[in-house]
N, C-alpha and C positions, 0 to 999 in steps of 0.2 A: 538330654536330647531335645526337650521342649524349648529350652533356652537357645539352643543352636538354631532350631527352626524359627523361633521368634526373631533372632538376630538376622537370619537369612531373609525372611519376609520383610523385616524392617528395611534392610538394605535395598532389596528389590523395589519396594514401594517408594522409598526415598529417592532412588535413582530415577525411577519412572516419573515421579512428580517433578523432580529437578529438571529433567530433560524436557518435559512439557513446558515448564516455565521459561526455560532458555529458548525454546522454539517460538514461544509467543513473543519474546522480546526481540528476536531476530527478524527485522523487517527489511524488505528490499527497498532501498532508497533511490535507486537509479534504474530506469528502464530505457533501452535503446530505441524502442518503437512502441506503437500502440499494441496492447496485448491481445492475444487471440480471444480471450474471454470478452473483452470490450468490443472487439470486431464482431463477434457473434451476437452480442446484445444489439449492436448497431444494425446489423442485417435484419435481425428479428423485428426490431422496432420499425425500421424503414419499410419492411414488407407489410406491416399492419397499418402504418400511417405514411403513405408515400409522399404527402405534401411536406413532410419534415426533412426530406432529402436535401433541399437547398440550405436549410439551417445547418445540417451536419456538414455539407460540403464547405460552407463558409468557415466553420471551425477547423475542419480538416485541412483546408488550404493555408491556414495560419501556422501549420507545422507543429501543432500540439501533439503531445504523446497522450493518448486517451487511455484511461484506466477505468476499471470498475470501482464502485464504491468500496468494495472489500479490499482492493489494492490501494486505493487513494487515501481512505480515511486513516489507516495506521500511520502513514507518512505525514499526513496533515497534523495528526496528534503529536507526533515526534517533533515536527517543525515548530509547532506552537508551544510545546513544553520544554524545548531544549534549553539547558542551563549549564554553564560552565564558568569556572573561575579563570581559566586560561584565556588570556587576551588573544593569542594566536588562534586557538580553536574557535573562539567567538567570532573573529574576523573571517576565518575560513567558512564558518557556518553561515554568516550573513550573506556571503557571496553565493553559497549553495542555495540558501532560502530564496533569494531574489530570482535566481535562475530557475528554481523549482516552480515557483508560482507563475513564471513566464512560459514554462514549458509543458507542464502536466495539467490535464483536465479530467474532471470526474464525469464520466458519461451519463451518470444518473442526473447530474445537474443540467446537462445539455437537453435531455428529453424530459426533465422533471418527473422522473420515475419514482 
């Protein structure tokens, strides 16, 4: 009976840990627009420092998709550490990488938070 309980607990813990690791590796690479979390940070910061509004509008008018550091940093790490042997995947990734740096912006960098 103890052996069955041990096996059951082992499987449950192993499954939970595996799912947690998989969730950490699944990052969202594409956002269609500025995220709600980033917009809230922008509003909060502009309310406390109104003179920064023009700096934000300048960035916003360039059609960047603005993300929080929590959203931006995992993608940045993925982009900087991407490695593959496949030439097709490498070429596709290089196109993605160029577009990504032209499109996404870390809100913490804008306001130096």
